[in-house]
N, C-alpha and C positions, 0 to 999 in steps of 0.2 A: 504494500500500500504506500503510495507516494504521499508527499506532504499535502498536496491539494485534496486528494481523496480523504485523508485523515481529517483535515479541517472541515471538509463538507460533512463528514459524519458527525463531528463535534457540533457543528452549526445545526444539523438536523435534530440531534438529541436536545440541545438547548432550546430549540424552537418548540419541541414537544413539552419539555419541562415547564417552560414559561406559559404554555397554553393550558397546562394542567392546573386545576384549582389547588391552592396552597394546602387545604385540608388533605388532599390526596397525596401530596408530596411526602407527607410524614408517615405514610403507611408502608407496610411491608407486604410482599407477596405471600399468599397462603395457598396450600394445595386445593385444587379444584375438586369438589365433592359431588357436584350436580351431574348425575350420570349422563343425561342427555348431552351435556356440553363436553364430557370427557371423550366423546367420539370425534370431536374436532381436534385440530392440531395444536393444542396447548394444554397445559396442566397446572397453571398457576393463575389465580385471580386476586382481586383487590376488593376490599370493602371499607367504607361505604361505596356502593356502586352508583351508577348514573341515576337510579331511582331513589337514592339515599337509604337503601336497605343497609342495615348494619351487619347482617350475617347471611350466609348462604341459605340457612333455614328460612329466613324472612323472604329472600328472593324466590325460593321454591314455592312459597305460598302464593305469590303473585303469578308465577309461571303456571301453577295449577289452574288458575282462572282462565287461561287461554289454551288449556290442554285440548279442548275440542277443535280449535283452529289448528293447533300443531298437528293433530292426528288427521286433519282433513286432507293432507297431501297437496294443499293449494300451492305451495312453493317449497322447493328444497332449501331455499335461502331463509325461510322463516326460522329454522333452528339457529342458523348463524346469527341472524339479527337478535333473536331472543337472548342467546348466550352472550353476544357482544355487549348487550345493554344491561342484562341482569347479573352476569358473571364475567365481567370484562377481562380481557387478556392483560396479564401483568408481565411485563418484560423484566429482564435481568436488571434493568435500571429503575425498577419500581415505577414505571410509567403506565398509566391507564390508557389504552388505545380505544378510541371511540369507533363505533360502527361507521362504515362509509355511507355517504349520502346515496350513492347508486344502489347499494344493498337495500337500504330502507325503501327507496322508490320502487324497486323491483318487487319487493315483498308486498307493498301496499297495492300495486297494480295487479299482481297475481292473486292476492288473497281477499280483495274487496268483495267479490261475489260470494265467496265462502263465508266471510264474516257476516254479510247480510243474511245469508241462508241460516247460519247457526245462531246468531244473536238477534236477528231481526232488524239490525241497524249497523252502521259502520262507525264505531267509536274505537279508535286505536288507543292503546295504552298511553297514558300521560307520559310525555317525554319523547315519544317516537315522532318528533317533528323533523322530517327529513331536511328541511331547509337549514336547521341548526347544526347538522352533522357535516363533517369535512368532506370535500370533494376528493376523489381519488386523482391525485396529480403527482407530479414529480417530487415535490418537497413535502407533501402531506403524508401523515401516518394515520392510517385507519384500518379497521378490520373488515374484510369483505372477500368476495370472490369475483373474478372477472365475468363468469357466466354461470348459469344454473341449469340443472336438469330437474324435471318434475319427479317427485317421489311420493309414493303411497305408503311409506313405512310409518308405523306408529312410533310414538316417542316414549322412551322409558325415562321416568323422572326421579326414581328413588335416589336418596342420598346415601 
């Protein structure tokens, strides 16, 4: 790694640290216990999360409320968005990584019909405001996937 690459990495880390609320900077990573999120490619999370839950148990209670939507198969990205929001990825630098805006928009587009069918209306969980999430671009750090495949797998939630 040359000097310019190293400085770019340092600048990126500082950008993320400065964008992370101070309360979260003081926290340490903890092992991910939410079974549904363990199938994703990370094993450490942070609390309080973006919904201000103080524990994984508290996050699970909220996730249970959208279990019918998770099991509907409306979007393979729904599990990714749910986990990124309620059990956020914690890096080795103790930085919480927000879900990507594109991930949020894809889930809302794919799952709006299922949400209307299951709940009789479209009311997304508080905080899933896609406009407030970072765009996936060269210098942004966010959690997401470039593309999605439909899935009809049901979700396991036990801790």
